[in-house]
C-alpha positions as CSV (number, residue, x, y, z in Angstrom):
1,M,15.1,-27.3,33.4
2,S,18.3,-28.6,32.0
3,D,18.7,-28.5,28.0
4,Y,21.1,-31.5,28.5
5,T,18.4,-33.6,27.0
6,S,19.7,-37.0,25.7
7,K,23.3,-37.1,27.1
8,P,24.7,-35.3,30.3
9,Y,27.2,-33.3,28.1
10,K,27.4,-31.1,25.0
11,L,30.2,-29.8,22.9
12,K,30.9,-26.1,23.7
13,C,32.7,-23.4,21.5
14,A,35.7,-21.8,23.5
15,D,35.4,-18.9,21.2
16,C,31.7,-18.1,20.7
17,G,30.2,-20.4,23.6
18,R,27.6,-21.9,21.2
19,R,26.8,-25.4,22.2
20,Y,26.3,-28.6,19.9
21,E,24.9,-32.0,20.5
22,P,27.9,-34.5,20.5
23,D,26.5,-36.2,17.1
24,E,25.9,-32.6,15.7
25,V,29.6,-31.7,15.1
26,R,32.5,-33.7,15.0
27,Y,35.7,-31.7,15.4
28,V,35.6,-27.6,15.5
29,C,32.8,-24.8,15.6
30,P,31.8,-24.5,12.2
31,D,30.9,-20.7,12.6
32,C,34.3,-19.9,14.0
33,S,36.4,-22.2,12.2
34,E,35.6,-20.0,9.1
35,K,37.7,-17.4,10.6
36,Q,40.7,-19.6,10.8
37,E,43.9,-18.1,9.3
38,S,46.6,-20.4,7.8
39,G,49.6,-21.0,10.2
40,R,47.9,-19.5,13.3
41,A,45.9,-21.1,16.3
42,L,42.9,-23.0,15.8
43,R,39.7,-21.1,16.0
44,G,36.6,-22.8,17.5
45,V,38.2,-25.4,19.6
46,L,35.2,-27.4,21.1
47,E,35.6,-28.5,24.9
48,V,33.0,-31.2,26.5
49,D,30.5,-29.2,28.7
50,Y,29.0,-31.2,31.4
51,D,25.8,-31.0,33.1
52,Y,27.2,-31.3,37.1
53,K,24.0,-31.8,38.5
54,R,23.3,-34.9,36.9
55,L,27.0,-36.0,37.0
56,T,27.0,-35.5,40.8
57,E,24.3,-38.5,41.0
58,S,26.8,-41.0,39.5
59,F,30.3,-39.6,40.5
60,N,30.9,-38.3,44.0
61,R,32.7,-39.3,47.3
62,D,30.5,-42.4,47.7
63,Y,31.1,-43.8,44.5
64,L,34.8,-43.4,44.6
65,A,34.9,-44.9,48.2
66,S,33.3,-47.8,46.9
67,C,34.9,-48.2,43.3
68,A,37.4,-50.7,42.8
69,Q,38.2,-49.6,39.3
70,V,41.9,-48.0,38.5
71,G,43.0,-46.1,35.8
72,T,40.7,-44.5,33.2
73,R,37.9,-46.9,33.9
74,R,37.7,-45.1,37.5
75,Y,36.3,-42.2,36.0
76,F,34.1,-43.7,33.3
77,P,31.1,-41.7,34.8
78,L,32.9,-38.3,33.9
79,L,33.8,-39.7,30.2
80,P,31.6,-38.9,27.2
81,L,31.1,-42.4,26.4
82,L,28.0,-44.5,25.8
83,D,29.7,-47.6,26.9
84,E,32.8,-48.7,29.1
85,K,33.5,-51.3,26.4
86,Y,35.1,-48.9,24.0
87,L,37.9,-48.3,26.2
88,S,41.3,-50.0,25.7
89,P,42.1,-52.9,27.9
90,L,45.5,-51.4,28.8
91,L,46.0,-49.5,32.2
92,I,46.3,-46.0,31.2
93,G,46.5,-43.5,34.0
94,D,46.8,-44.6,37.8
95,T,50.3,-43.3,37.8
96,P,52.2,-42.5,40.9
97,L,52.5,-39.2,42.4
98,Y,55.7,-38.9,44.3
99,G,56.1,-36.7,47.3
100,G,58.8,-36.2,49.9
101,N,61.5,-36.3,47.3
102,R,65.0,-35.2,47.3
103,L,64.4,-32.6,44.7
104,G,62.0,-30.9,46.9
105,A,64.6,-31.0,49.8
106,H,67.2,-29.5,47.4
107,L,65.1,-26.7,46.5
108,G,63.7,-26.2,50.1
109,M,60.4,-27.1,49.3
110,N,58.2,-29.1,51.7
111,S,55.1,-30.1,49.4
112,L,56.5,-30.6,46.4
113,F,55.2,-33.7,44.1
114,M,55.8,-35.3,40.7
115,K,53.3,-36.8,38.7
116,D,55.0,-39.6,36.6
117,E,53.3,-40.1,33.5
118,S,55.9,-42.3,31.7
119,R,54.4,-45.3,33.5
120,N,51.8,-45.3,30.9
121,P,51.8,-48.1,28.4
122,A,53.3,-45.8,25.5
123,G,55.6,-44.0,28.0
124,S,53.7,-40.6,28.0
125,Y,50.8,-38.3,29.0
126,K,49.7,-38.6,25.5
127,D,47.9,-42.0,26.3
128,R,45.3,-40.3,28.1
129,A,44.0,-38.4,25.2
130,S,44.5,-41.4,22.8
131,V,42.4,-43.7,25.1
132,L,39.2,-41.5,24.8
133,V,39.7,-40.6,21.0
134,V,40.1,-44.3,20.0
135,A,37.1,-45.2,22.2
136,K,35.2,-42.4,20.5
137,A,36.5,-43.8,17.0
138,I,35.1,-47.2,17.7
139,E,31.8,-45.7,19.1
140,M,31.2,-43.9,16.0
141,G,32.5,-46.9,13.7
142,A,35.5,-45.3,12.4
143,E,38.0,-47.7,10.9
144,T,41.1,-45.7,10.6
145,V,42.5,-43.1,13.1
146,C,45.0,-40.5,12.1
147,T,47.2,-38.0,14.0
148,A,50.2,-35.7,13.3
149,S,52.7,-35.5,15.8
150,T,56.3,-35.0,16.8
151,G,56.4,-38.4,18.6
152,N,54.3,-38.8,21.7
153,A,51.0,-38.4,20.2
154,A,51.5,-40.9,17.1
155,T,53.1,-43.4,19.6
156,A,50.3,-43.1,22.2
157,L,47.8,-43.5,19.2
158,A,49.7,-46.3,17.6
159,C,49.9,-48.0,20.9
160,V,45.8,-47.9,22.1
161,S,45.0,-48.8,18.6
162,A,47.0,-52.0,18.3
163,S,45.2,-52.9,21.6
164,Q,41.9,-52.6,20.2
165,G,42.6,-53.7,16.5
166,V,41.9,-50.2,15.0
167,D,44.0,-49.3,12.0
168,C,46.3,-46.1,12.7
169,A,48.0,-43.7,10.5
170,V,50.7,-41.0,11.7
171,I,52.2,-38.1,9.9
172,V,55.4,-37.0,11.7
173,P,58.3,-34.7,11.0
174,E,61.1,-36.7,9.6
175,S,63.3,-35.1,12.3
176,A,61.1,-37.1,15.0
177,P,63.4,-39.1,17.4
178,P,64.4,-42.5,16.1
179,A,63.1,-44.3,19.0
180,K,59.9,-42.8,18.7
181,L,59.5,-43.7,15.1
182,A,60.7,-47.1,16.1
183,Q,58.0,-47.3,18.7
184,M,55.3,-46.5,16.4
185,L,56.4,-49.0,13.8
186,I,56.5,-51.9,16.5
187,Y,52.9,-50.9,17.4
188,G,51.9,-51.8,13.7
189,A,51.1,-48.1,13.0
190,R,51.3,-47.0,9.2
191,V,54.0,-44.1,9.4
192,F,54.6,-41.3,7.0
193,P,57.6,-39.0,7.9
194,V,57.5,-35.6,6.1
195,R,60.2,-33.3,5.0
196,G,58.8,-30.3,7.1
197,N,57.8,-29.6,10.6
198,Y,55.2,-30.3,12.9
199,D,52.6,-27.5,11.7
200,Q,53.3,-28.7,8.1
201,A,52.5,-32.4,9.1
202,F,49.2,-31.2,11.0
203,D,48.0,-29.5,7.9
204,L,48.7,-32.5,5.7
205,S,47.0,-34.8,8.2
206,A,43.8,-32.6,8.2
207,V,43.5,-32.9,4.3
208,A,44.5,-36.9,4.4
209,C,41.4,-37.4,7.0
210,E,39.0,-35.3,4.7
211,R,40.4,-37.2,1.4
212,F,40.3,-40.7,3.0
213,G,37.6,-40.6,5.7
214,W,39.9,-41.2,8.5
215,Y,39.0,-40.0,12.0
216,N,41.1,-37.0,13.1
217,R,42.7,-37.3,16.4
218,N,44.9,-34.1,16.1
219,T,45.4,-32.1,19.3
220,A,42.5,-29.4,20.0
221,F,41.1,-30.1,16.5
222,N,39.5,-33.3,18.2
223,P,37.7,-32.2,21.4
224,Y,38.3,-35.3,23.2
225,T,42.0,-34.9,23.1
226,I,41.4,-32.1,25.6
227,D,38.8,-34.2,27.6
228,G,41.2,-37.2,27.9
229,K,44.1,-35.1,29.1
230,R,42.2,-33.7,31.9
231,L,41.8,-37.1,33.8
232,A,45.3,-36.6,35.5
233,A,43.7,-33.9,37.4
234,F,40.8,-36.4,39.0
235,E,44.2,-38.3,40.0
236,I,46.3,-35.7,41.5
237,W,43.1,-34.8,43.5
238,E,42.7,-38.0,44.8
239,Q,46.4,-38.7,45.5
240,L,46.6,-35.5,47.5
241,G,43.5,-36.7,50.0
242,Q,40.9,-35.2,47.7
243,K,42.4,-31.8,47.8
244,A,43.7,-29.6,44.9
245,P,47.4,-28.4,44.7
246,D,48.4,-24.9,44.8
247,S,49.9,-24.9,41.2
248,V,50.6,-27.3,38.6
249,W,53.8,-27.1,36.6
250,I,53.5,-28.2,32.9
251,A,55.7,-28.1,29.8
252,T,53.7,-26.8,27.2
253,G,53.6,-26.7,23.2
254,D,50.4,-26.6,21.5
255,G,48.5,-25.8,24.7
256,V,46.2,-29.1,25.1
257,I,47.7,-30.6,28.1
258,I,47.6,-27.5,30.1
259,A,44.1,-26.7,28.8
260,G,43.1,-30.3,29.5
261,V,44.4,-30.5,33.2
262,A,42.8,-27.0,33.9
263,K,39.4,-28.5,32.6
264,G,39.8,-31.5,34.9
265,F,40.1,-28.9,38.1
266,R,37.3,-26.9,36.6
267,D,35.1,-29.9,36.6
268,L,35.8,-30.8,40.0
269,L,35.2,-27.3,40.9
270,G,31.6,-27.9,39.2
271,L,31.1,-30.8,40.7
272,G,31.6,-29.1,44.2
273,L,34.6,-31.3,44.9
274,I,37.1,-28.6,45.4
275,E,36.8,-24.9,46.5
276,K,39.1,-23.3,44.2
277,M,41.2,-23.9,41.0
278,P,45.1,-24.6,41.2
279,R,47.2,-22.0,39.4
280,M,48.3,-23.4,36.0
281,I,52.0,-22.8,35.1
282,A,53.2,-23.1,31.6
283,V,56.8,-23.8,30.8
284,Q,57.8,-23.4,27.2
285,A,61.3,-23.8,25.5
286,T,62.9,-20.2,24.4
287,G,63.1,-21.4,21.1
288,S,59.3,-22.3,20.8
289,A,57.8,-19.9,23.1
290,G,54.5,-18.5,21.4
291,I,52.3,-19.0,24.6
292,V,54.8,-17.2,26.8
293,N,55.4,-14.5,24.4
294,A,51.5,-13.8,24.2
295,F,51.2,-14.1,28.1
296,N,53.8,-11.4,28.6
297,A,52.3,-9.1,25.8
298,G,49.0,-9.4,27.3
299,A,47.6,-10.9,24.0
300,E,44.6,-13.1,23.6
301,E,46.2,-15.2,21.0
302,P,49.9,-16.5,20.6
303,E,51.9,-15.1,17.3
304,P,53.7,-17.9,15.4
305,V,57.2,-18.7,16.1
306,L,58.8,-19.5,12.6
307,G,61.4,-21.8,12.8
308,A,60.5,-22.9,16.3
309,S,63.3,-25.3,17.7
310,S,64.4,-26.9,20.7
311,V,66.1,-30.0,22.1
312,A,62.5,-30.5,23.9
313,D,60.9,-31.8,20.5
314,S,57.6,-32.7,22.1
315,I,56.9,-29.1,22.9
316,V,58.1,-27.5,19.5
317,V,55.4,-25.9,17.6
318,E,55.2,-22.7,15.6
319,A,51.4,-21.9,16.1
320,P,50.0,-23.4,19.4
321,K,46.9,-25.0,18.2
322,C,45.1,-24.8,21.3
323,G,47.1,-21.2,22.4
324,I,44.1,-19.4,22.8
325,L,42.2,-21.6,25.4
326,A,45.6,-22.2,26.9
327,L,46.1,-18.7,27.7
328,R,42.7,-18.1,28.8
329,E,43.0,-21.0,31.1
330,I,46.7,-19.9,32.6
331,R,45.3,-16.3,33.4
332,E,42.0,-17.4,34.8
333,S,43.7,-19.7,37.4
334,G,45.9,-17.0,38.1
335,G,48.9,-18.7,36.8
336,R,51.9,-17.7,34.5
337,A,53.9,-18.6,31.6
338,L,57.5,-18.8,31.4
339,A,60.5,-20.0,29.0
340,V,63.7,-21.9,29.8
341,S,66.9,-22.6,27.6
342,D,67.8,-25.7,26.2
343,E,70.7,-25.6,28.5
344,E,68.5,-25.4,31.5
345,I,66.5,-28.4,30.3
346,L,69.4,-30.6,29.7
347,S,70.9,-29.5,33.0
348,T,67.6,-30.2,34.8
349,M,67.4,-33.9,33.0
350,S,70.6,-34.8,34.8
351,M,69.8,-33.3,38.1
352,L,66.6,-35.1,38.0
353,G,67.8,-38.3,37.7
354,R,70.5,-38.0,40.2
355,L,68.0,-36.5,42.9
356,T,65.1,-38.7,42.0
357,G,65.8,-41.5,40.1
358,L,63.5,-40.7,37.4
359,F,64.4,-40.6,33.7
360,V,62.5,-38.1,31.7
361,E,62.4,-36.7,28.1
362,P,63.5,-33.1,27.5
363,S,59.8,-31.9,27.5
364,S,59.4,-33.1,31.1
365,A,62.6,-31.5,32.2
366,A,61.2,-28.2,30.9
367,A,58.8,-28.1,33.4
368,V,61.1,-29.1,36.3
369,A,63.5,-26.4,34.8
370,G,60.5,-23.7,35.1
371,L,60.1,-24.4,38.7
372,V,63.6,-24.7,39.5
373,K,64.0,-21.0,38.0
374,E,61.2,-19.6,39.7
375,R,62.2,-21.0,42.9
376,R,65.6,-19.4,42.8
377,A,64.2,-16.2,41.8
378,G,62.1,-16.4,44.9
379,R,58.9,-16.3,43.1
380,V,57.8,-19.8,44.6
381,A,57.0,-20.1,48.3
382,D,58.4,-22.8,50.6
383,D,55.3,-24.5,51.4
384,E,53.9,-24.3,47.9
385,R,52.1,-27.3,47.2
386,A,53.4,-27.7,43.4
387,V,52.8,-30.7,41.3
388,L,55.3,-31.2,38.6
389,L,53.8,-33.0,35.6
390,L,56.5,-35.3,34.1
391,T,55.1,-36.0,30.8
392,G,57.5,-38.7,28.9
393,T,60.3,-41.1,29.6
394,G,63.8,-40.4,28.7
395,L,64.0,-43.6,26.8
396,K,62.2,-42.0,23.8
397,D,64.9,-39.6,23.4
398,I,68.2,-41.1,24.2
399,D,70.4,-38.6,22.1
400,S,69.2,-35.8,24.2
401,A,70.2,-37.9,27.2
402,R,73.7,-38.2,25.9
403,K,73.9,-34.5,25.6
404,A,73.1,-34.2,29.2
405,V,76.0,-36.3,30.7
406,N,79.6,-36.8,30.2
407,M,80.1,-40.0,28.5
408,P,83.0,-41.9,30.3
409,E,85.9,-43.2,28.3
410,S,86.5,-46.9,28.1
411,I,89.2,-48.4,30.6
412,D,91.3,-52.0,30.6
413,P,89.7,-54.5,32.7
414,D,92.0,-54.3,35.8
415,I,91.9,-52.8,39.1
416,Q,94.9,-50.2,38.4
417,A,92.9,-48.9,35.5
418,L,89.8,-48.5,37.6
419,E,91.8,-47.0,40.5
420,K,93.4,-44.3,37.8
421,A,89.8,-43.6,36.5
422,L,88.8,-43.2,40.1
423,G,91.5,-40.6,40.7
424,G,93.8,-42.8,42.8
425,S,97.5,-43.7,42.5
């Protein structure tokens, strides 16, 4: 007999395996979090653990064939929510998966796909986590939601909160790209830039949530961030004709996106809708490569990278909060982790734009740079069914885009000047 008595899910600790009722604990495992060390990966990260037998009664191929819903609402039977009314009215998800692209031809790959998450309302993958977290906040009766962020999580939270009239407070490093800061403010968030890095903003936000009674959206600390980020896996599976890819390439900072995508495919496996997991490939910047270093060393937990830095601000973190779970998902899926330089990231931004017409921010380009690097090294087959997760639009970081190109000099408004600029006589 199943022990999922009241709801078809529980919260399960990724460290000790203990399960909790959803209303029994809000954030991390009380026991394992006692072992938390300052400045290191989170202990006691909770995942939503589903009763697949019960879920198959409401979510199956027949349901999908008859369901006219799109985006997040299409997968409501797989969401840990009491009522669909808690979801934002914005269309989050239902982003395109592009195949048959010039990038694939350039690399000699015949099954290369790109999942364009810049099409989400706030322009990044982080919208997927925020839509579920804000829904849970409303369900729980919370009045204010808070997060620490280098930019995208904060803009996503501000966007979704605005759509539902929920108060939003965000704590960000003062070095966050100005475009992202402006975006948060346009959505009406209360923005607090701090003289410090993301890890310090994360710690401050945790104290603030406790002091002021705010609902904490922080990545990995809130279990529903992982669950929201798994939704792209369902879309990829449907868009590939209800088949799993061979590999998914993901720019990685804290490790929550890769843990979430892996969880989505594990859910599909548990529901009997796929036969095996795709390989999870984590790509980090060389200046912020805690997960890569741990993977290569065979370690279970990443060591902090003090002074972590990269042009790809979205994936810069000293201590990956979800690093322990991310490493486990990478290894269990048969995947790997690799690092790319800022130079590789910037050159890939430009190459991707020229070959595909997609303008992505540096963190998105990192995933592509990783595939390019591995392909050129002969570690990716011609027929690999690979999905590149493009997590955010380049409009969020114009300064980095300017570094990726050569800005032309102005010319006089006459044909002779244009001919000269073209290289003519």
